[in-house]
N, C-alpha and C positions, 0 to 999 in steps of 0.2 A: 065556473072556472076561476073567477076572482077569489072565491073563498079558498080554493085549493092553493093558489099562489100565496095568499096571506098565511095559510097554515104552514106552508113550507118555510116561509120567512120567520114565523114565530117559533117553529120547532125544527131547526136545522138538524142535519145528520150529526151524530156525535163525531168529534174529532178523533181521527186515528193516526197513529204514528206511521210514517213511511220508513222503510229500512234505510240506513245510512249508506252512502256511496262514497267512501273515502276515509281518510284518517283525520283525526283532530290535530291541532297544532301541538298539543302536549305529547301525543303519541309520536309525532315526527321528531320533536326535540329529544325525546328519550332515545329513539333509535339512532339519531345523529350522535348523541353523547356516547352511546355504547360503541358505535363504530370508531369514534375518536379514541376512546380508551384502548380498544383492541389494537388499533393501528400504532399507537404509541408504544404499547408493550412489544409488538412485533419489531418495530424499528430499533428499540433498545436492544432487543435480542440479536438483531442482525449486526449491531455494531462490532461485536467480538468476531463475527465471521468475516466482516470486512477488514478488520485489522489483521486477522490471520492471512487473508488473501494478499494484503499488501506485504506482509512479512515474507510470504512464499515468493512473491515477485522479487523482493530484495535479494533473497537467497539465490533465486534463479538468475538475477542480473549478475551477481558476483560470480556464479559458475560460468556464465557466458564470458565475463571479463577474464576469468581465469583461463578459459580455453583460448581466448585471444592472446593472452600473455604467453601461453605455451607455443602458439603459432609464431608469435613475434620472436620468442627465444629460438625456435628452430631456424628462422630466417636470419636473425642478427647475432646469434650465439650469446646473447645477454638479454636482460630485461629492459624495458623502455627507459630511454633517456629523454632529453628535451626535444629532440626532433629526429626524424628518420631513424637511423640505427645507431645513434650516439649513446655513449655510456653514462653521460652526465645525468644523475637522477632528476626527474622533473620536480619543479618547485611547488606545483599545485595541480589540482585536478584538470584544469584547462590544458596545461602543458602535457600532462599524462595523456589526456584524450587526443590531443594533437599528435603526439608521438605515435600512438596506436593507429590513428587514421592515416598519417603520412607514411607509415611503413609499408603501405600497399599490401596488406594481408587480407583484404576483403572486408574491412570494417569501415562503415560510413558514419556510425554514431555510437558513442559510449553512453550507456544509460545512467540516469540520476535517480535519486529517491523518488518513488511514485507519488508521495503526498506533499513533501516539502520542496522538492526540486533541488534539495541540497546534494552535494557530491558525496559519493562513497569515499572511504579512506583507502589509500594505497601508500605503501612504503617499501623501499628496496634497500638492501644492504649487501656489502661484500663480506662473505664468510669464508675462511680458508678451507673448511672441510665440507662445503656444500657444492651442489651442482654448478659447475663453472664458477665457483666461489660466490654465488649470489643466492639470496633468499628474498622473498617478498611476502607481504601481508596485505590482504584485502579485507576491509571491514565495513560493517553497516550497523546502524542502531535500529533495533527492532521496536515495535510497539508493544509486543506482548512478551512475557517471560519466556526465555529461550532454554527451557529445560531439556528438550529433546535433542538439541544440537550439541550440548556440552560446551566445554571451554577449549580455547586454543592458546597455547603458550607462545608468546611472541619471542622469536629468537633475539638474543642479545645483539645490539647494534641496529635493530629496527624499532626504534623507540618513539619516533615522532613522525608526523605528517604535516608539513607546513608549520612546524613549531608546536603543533598540538600533540600531546602524548597519546599514543594509541592505547586503547584498553580493550581487552577481549575477555575479561573475567566477569563483567557485570551480567546481571540476569537478563538484560535486554540487548546484549552485545552479540554480534555474530562475526567471526573472523575465519578466514581460510587463507591458505598460502602454501608455500613450499620453501 
């Protein structure tokens, strides 16, 4: 028996490879790199869709404000002033928002730009040939080129909002009004 043990020690079985059970570090790093590249491409591609969604919200906000202005007009027979149903044009967006909210027409909040929180633009002017001699313009700056909406001609007399000239002819400008 001793001789057999000695023979096994001197002539061990040949070494055989066992199958691997897992991935090597290199394989894992390559997979992680590929996933990173794909996710960055997808995120860049979604940037335009997100900008379009924010632009759609801006246009929707202006349409809601426009509806509120018409309700205000039906109640007060003119467009918003500084408070309640006064005719004095509001000096800024806060005064405009306050006028809409205080008119008790069912508005609790006037929306702002979804990304910057900046105010939209509003201006009102008296025109002798228009509805109750008043016209207004609502405006927003979009993130993407505004080719589908077209341009809006600002009536004479509705030239500034808080001292800032209104513009509705730029590629990223959107205006509506009456």
